[in-house]
C-alpha positions, 0 to 999 in steps of 0.5 A: 657496700663492704668493698666500697668502704674498704676502698675508701679506707685504703684511699684515705691511708694512701693519701696519708702516706702521700701515695698516688692512686687509681680506681679501676671500675668494671663498666660493661660486661658482654657474656660471662664474667666473675664480677659484674658492672660496678665492681671496683678496685683501688690501686696505689702507685706501689702496687697495693690492691683493694677490692676486686674486678675479677676472680684474680685473673685480670688483677695482674694486668689491671695493676699495670694498666692502673699504674700507667694511668697514674703515670699519665694522669689520664683515664684509660679504658681497657677491654679484656676478651676472656672467650678463648680458653687457650688465650694466654695473653694475660698469662692465664687461661681465663675461659670466662666466655665474656668481654670485660670493659674496665675503666681506669681513673687516676684519683686527683686528691685535691678534687672534691668531686673525684670518684672516691669522694663521690663514693664517700657521699654514698657511704655516709648516708643510708640513702639509695644513690646512683653513680654514673660513669661515662666511657667511650669504646674505641681507640684513642677516645676520651674517657670522661669517667665518673661524673654524676652522683644523685640521691634524694637530697643531693646531686653532683653533675660534672659538666653539662649533660642533661640526659645523664641527669634525667636518666640518673634520676630515672634509675634512682626511681627504678632501683636497677643498674643499667648500661646505656649506649648513646651515639658517642658514648656509653654510661654505667648507671649504678644503683647503690642501696645502703648496706643491710642493717642487721639489728640483733635483739639479744646479746647472749653468747649465741649472738656473737658468731652471728655478729662476727659473720655479719661484720665480715659481710660488711653489714651495719650491726646493732645489738639490742638487749635489756641486760647490762651484763650482756649488752656490752661493747667488749662482747661485740667489738665490731658492732656499730652500736650496742644498746641496752634498752627495754623492748618497748624502746627498741625503735628509739635506738634503731632507725628502721628502713627498707634495708633493715633486717631484725633477728629476735633471739633473746631467749626471753619470750616476753622481751621478743614479743614486746619487740615484735609488737613494735617492729611489725608495723615498720617497713623492716624487710625481714623479721626473724624469730629464733625458736620453734614454729609454735613459739612464733604462732603463739606470739602472733596469736597473743598480739592478735588477741591484744588487738594488734592487727597483723596483715598478710604483708606483715606476716610475709616479712616474718621468718620463723623459725629463722634460718635456712634448713642446712642441718645447723646445730652449733651457734656458728652453723645457726648464724650461717643459716640465718645470714644466708636466709637474710641475704636470699630474701634481700636478693629476692632469691630462693636459696636453692643449690646453684646446680639446680638453677636453670637461669644464669647465676648473675642477672645480666645488666640491662643495656639501653639503646639510644632512641 
């Protein structure tokens, strides 16, 4: 989501400067590639780039293709073969062992449903959404482009294509991006969940590195603390909100959803426990507790004694001591270990070294065949 927000901001800046733009989207990948379908890059007519469609090897040629699409005001599909390590067609040796399909769409600013405005609809709401981009593989074929948006409350379908609407809603339910091949075209259905919402309960000095790293990741950040000397905007300038509340009021300032992670780190046992008692029965996906394991066990025992039921499913969502075991000692290192664990949990990964991974690093996009 950070990349999408960066693209939106760059687009708005370009519009204010009366510059034309194009959006480059990875719509399909065969074999290996640095970026997967759904990766995007905004290109301005004067060559400014925001986002990325590769590790840097394709951007130079893609810049020229995007400027050509802007000049012609026509969608273009480009196919990059990266299987030959000795192929210097693009000026570099790629060696990624894959084929990358990139769609270039010139943005018409006056169109309320242009691809950037559809991205804005996704960014403005904390709702799961699906964006569909239609492309056709073949010389001189017409490229439809981004034409469908849907979430639980709204849909936009450009043109008459009931099969796209039907499959798009199915993807929204399945929560998984796919590329579907039809008889005359292909469609990238990209499932886009809201960004991770990180709620840090505590506003001490050791929270500041955690807040800064979360901001760099593009996560939505909320700081909660009951101390007026700590819960201040000037201490956390990049937070979306800084709230000074009692622990019993935590849920009054936070809308917890399945994309929410909470880390309890006030260093005040009673405040953390009171906050935990409120959070434990929400659908918060990750609850981290800073401190030794015996502290967390004591908290859980006391909550049980008070008659607060903590079932197995709730216990699985509680991580204490929070963070990966990377030998962290400083506040910055601890922040890194905490964010790494949160990211691994939301990605359903174990957090092991990549050299130990047998499967591919990136899961391949599912490809549906037309029935």
